[in-house]
N, C-alpha and C positions, 0 to 999 in steps of 0.2 A: 385454294386452301384458306385464304383470308376470310372468305364467307363462312366457312365451316368453323374457323377459330372464333369468329364473332358470335356465333350461336352459343358458345360455352363461356363467354366472358360476361361477368356481372358488371354492368355499367351504371346502374342507378340504385338508390337506396330501396326503391320499391322492389326491384329484382332481388336485392339482398334480403329483404324481409320475406319474400316468397321462399327463398332457399332456406332461410332460418325456420320458417313455418314447417316446411317439409322435413327438415332435420328433427324438429320437435315432435312431429307426429310419429316418425320412426323411433325416436328415443322413448316416447311414451309407450308405444306398442312393445318395444323391447323390454322396458321396465316391467310391464304387466307379465310378460313371459318369465322374466327373472323371478318375480314374486311368486309365480305359480310353480316354477321348477325348484326354487329354494325357499321354502316357507320359513318364516321367522325373520330374525334380524339380518341374516345374510342376503336374502332376497330384497329386503327394503334398502339395504346399503347399496346393492348393485343398481337398483332402480334410481336411487338418488344420484349415483355416479353418472348414469345415462343422462339425466336432466342437467346435471352440472356441466357435462361436456357440451351440451347445446348452448348454455350460457357463455362458455368460454369461446366456442367456435363462432357464435353469433357476434360477439364483441369484436373478434378479429376480422370477420367479414365486413362489418360496418366500418371499422377503422381502415381497412384496405380500400373500400370504396371512397372514403373521404380523402385518403392519401393519394389515390389515383386521380381524383378530381383536382386536388391541390397542385400536383406536379404536372398535370396536362397543360399543354400550351394552346 
């Protein structure tokens, strides 16, 4: 079980950046879909929310990696 758990644990900043990149690709695609489905200001606002969520999540992921490294013995 530990080996499987290790596969889903972000241990380095490089892995964190890969996860953030994947989140950004998905958010950009979702934003395009929102702008297509909701033309005008509403679609642009939803697309902006998608990208903003990536910035917030990315910051938390990087902070978590730093905190994990700091508290690890």
